[in-house]
N, C-alpha and C positions, 0 to 999 in steps of 0.2 A: 735797419730801415733808413737811418741817416745816410748810410753809404749809398743805398738805392737812390735817395733823393739827390745826393751830390752827383752821382753818375747820370741820373736822368736830366738834371740841369745842364750838365756838360753836353750831353747828346742833343738836347734841345738847341743849344747854341750852334752845333754842328750841322743842324738841319735834318737830324734823324727822325723828328716828329713834326707832323703838321698840327696835331692837336685838335682838329675839328671833327674827327670821326673816330670813336674809340670802341673797342669790343671788350666786354668783360666776360670771363668764362672760368668755371672751376676746372682744375686739372687734377684728377685723383689717380694716384699710382699705388700699386700694391706695396704694403709695408711688411717688413720682416721683423718688426719690433716684438719683443717678448711680452710687453705689457698688455693687460686686458683693455680692449677698446671695442667700440662699436664696429660691426662688420657691415659692408655694403655690397650691393649687387650692381655692378656697372652695366651689364648687358643681360637681357632676358635669357634664361636658360643656364646661366653661370651660377655657381655656388657662391655664397657670401664669403668674402675675404677681408682681412684687415686692410684699410685704406688710409694713405697719407693724403691730406687735403692741402691743395695750394689754389689760390685765386689770382688771376692774372688780368692786367690791363694791357691791351695791345693797340697801338696806333693802326687803325684799319687801312689808312692810306699808304703808309710806308711799310707796313707788316713788321714793325719793330716793337719789342716789348717796352713798356713804359715802367712797370713796376709789378710786384707781386706781393702777397702775403700768405702765410701759412697758419694753420690752426689745428686744434685738436678735432677729432671726429665728431664731437658733440655740437659744434657750430655749424650753422647752415649759411646759405648765401645771403639771406636777409641780415644776419648778424655781422657778417664780415664785410660786405660791399660798402657801407658807409666809411669805415676806416681806410678801405682800399681807394675809394674816391678822394678822401682827404689827402692821401699820399700823392695821387695823381695830380690833384690840384696844386699841391706844393711844387711839383715838377713843371707842369704845363702853364700854371697861372692863367687860366682862361678868363676872359671877360664874360659879361652876362650873356648866357644863351648861345655861346659860340661852339660848344662841344656837344655832339649828340652821342650818347652812350648806347650801344647796341647790346642787348642781353637775350638770353633764352627764356623759355616759359617757366624754368625753375626759379627765376627771379620774380615771378608774379606775386607780389605782396603789397597790399595797400600801405602798410607801414613803411616799406622801402620806398615806394613811389612818393609818399609824403615826405620822407627824409630827403630824397633827391630834389624834389621840387623846391625845398627851402634853401638849397645850395646855389650859390652864385656860380654861373659859368657852365652848368651841366644840365642837359635834358636827357631823359631816358626813354627808350622805346623798347617795349616788352611784349611778346606775344601773349595773348590770352589763351589759357588752356582749352583745348578742344573738347569741352565737356557738353553733354546734352543740353544743359540749361542755357549755356551761351549759344549753342547752335539754334535753339528754338528762338532766342531773342534776335539773332541775326536774320533769320528767315522772316521774322515778323516786321522787319523794317520795310516801309512802303517802297514800291518800285520807283516812284518819282524822286526819292531821296538819293538814289544811286546815279552817278555820272558815268556814262560809258566812256572809257578811255580809248579802247581799241577793241578789235574783235575778240570776244571771250573774256574781257577784263573790264570790271567796273568797280568804283569805289564809292564809299559813303563816309561821312565825317559826322560825329555827334558828340555831345558831352557824355562823359562816363561818370555816373553818379555813384558814390560809395554809400554804404549803409549809415544808419544813424550813429553808429559808434565812432565814425571817422569824419573828420572835417576836410574840406577841400574837394576840388573836382579836377578831372583830367579829361583828355580828348581821346576818343576812340576812333581808330581808323578801321574800317571794314572793307575787305576786298572780296569781290564775288567773281569766281571763275566759272567759265561755261557760257555757251552761246544760247542754249535753249533752257527754258525754266525748269524742265525735269532733270537737267544735268548741272544745275548751279551747285557750287561748293563754296563755303565761306570760311574766311580766316579773320580773326580780329587781333588788333594791336592797340595797346594803350600807350599814350605819350604824355609826359608831364607838361608839354607845352604845345601850343597850336602851331603846326608846321605844315608844309605842302605834303599831302599824304602820298601823292604819286612819287614824288622824289624820294620820300622816306621809305616807301615800301619796295620800289622796284630798282632804285639806284643805291640807296644807303645800306638798307638791311642786308642785302646779299654779301656785302663786304665783311659781315661777321664771321663768315666761314674762313677768312684768312687766319684766324686764331688756330683753327685745327691744322691748317697747313704749316703754321709756325711750329706747333708741338711735333708734328711728324718729321719735320726737317731738323729740329734743334734739340729734342728731348734728350738725345744721347749725350749732350754735354753734362748731364747730371740731374735731369729732371724726370727720368723714367722709372726710378725705383727709390725706395726709402728704406735704409737699414735701421733707423732709429726714430723715435718720436720726440726726442729731446729738441725743443724748439730753438734753442740757441745754436746747436750743431746744425740743424736743418737750415736755419736762416743764413748762417756763415757759408755752408757748402753751396747753397742755391745762389747766393749773391755773388760768390766767386765765379760761379758759371755764368751769371748774367754779365759780368765784366768780360769773361772770355768771349761770349756771344757778341758783345759790342765790338771788340777787337777784330774778331773774325769777320763781322759784317763790313768793316772798313777794308779789310784785306780783300774780301770778295770784290768790292767795288774797284779796287786798284788792279786786281789780276784780270778782270774782264772775263768774257766767255772763254770756255765752257765753265770755268771754276765758279763763277758767280751764281750759277744755278745748282751747284752740288749741295747735298745736304751734309750735316756734320759728320756722319759716318763716312761718306765718300771722301770728304776732305781729309779726314784723319788717316784713312788707308792709302789714298792715292797722292796726297800732297805732303802733309806734315810728317808722316813716318818715313818718307823717302828723301827728305832733305838731307843733304850732306854738307859739311863745312868745318870750319875751325874758328877758334876765338883766341885773339891775342891782344896784349896791352901795349900801346905805344904812347909814351909820355902820359898825358891825362885822358887818353881816349881808348875805349874798348872797341876793337875793330872785329866785327863778325863777317866772315867770308862764307858765302854759299856757293856750292858747285851745282850746276845743272838745274837752277831754279827755273820754274816755268815763267814765261812771259818776262824774262829778265830785263828787256828793254824798257818795259812799263815800270817795273820795280825800281830800276836805276833812277828814273825821274823823281821818285818819292824818297828814296832812302840813301842814295850815294851823296856824300857831303851833307848829311843830316845836321850836324852842328851848325854849319854855315846857314842852311836853310832856316833853322829855328831862330838863329840870331837875327836873320833879316826880317822875321816876323815879330821881333821884339820878345821872343821867348828864350829864357835862359837855357842853353844846351846842356847844362849840368843836371844829372839825374839824381835826386836826393837819395833814392833807395839803392843806388849803386855807388854810395860814398862820394857823390859829386863828381863821379867820372862822366865823361861825354861818351856818346854811343854813335858809331858810324858803321856803314855796311859796305861790302864789296860783293860783286857777282862775277864768277868765273864759269 
């Protein structure tokens, strides 16, 4: 986790995170561990299987992962999210109310909302479960409390009162879809702070789905299956994959189209496994030569004469984990 924090701070300085809109989501994968554990059903109609749980924070503006945590199957999102938010806060260091965190209905918990409300820098927006009691409450809202935004869409804002066992209050955003009264459908969201509900519901919240796109494009780096439930091994393996994803993201930016849009499997099969070259040592420099590299003209700008480029930026060109050799590239 300290390695994740260090990596995240470095990525923040490189502009990989904006830190104003975050998405939190659990990512559960089938586990092949032999130990006894709780089994879960991810989709209706499937049989229960052993699941390894991971929980992720994604910068929803840049679609880059901030950090993750993993846990045994006994822990739920309400248990894990506070420590995940603490790790994200260490990386992003947000000021008061600057980051809106988007979650799904699985996170609807008064205890969790109270916990987030006490934390500096983070607001949380969570959907209210679509249950009969909530639907009756939304239908009972007077018509004059809704503001018509455009055809077929209206919103209302009200205080969300918790029961006598809990302290504090939140803000509920209710959206009403449909033009005629007999076609109205309602959805509710609870936020830990008073925000513009139209901006939150129609602009910010749809960005939460970027985290699913991230999993689809990058989970083959090492997040699609789990062979063990040993937390030390899982953290190490997944954090190494997080470093690989950060490096690949920068390479995508430098290669340009169409490579920047390829997922991890496509990059592996069509780019990395087809690179050909040689490595040689000249004096104190390791020279890597690539043959037939894609977009070589773009790559030369970034990698040819790398020691001189680093020295010009005030960075030592000696690589500690390469016995202080310098690293340079050639493209043929």
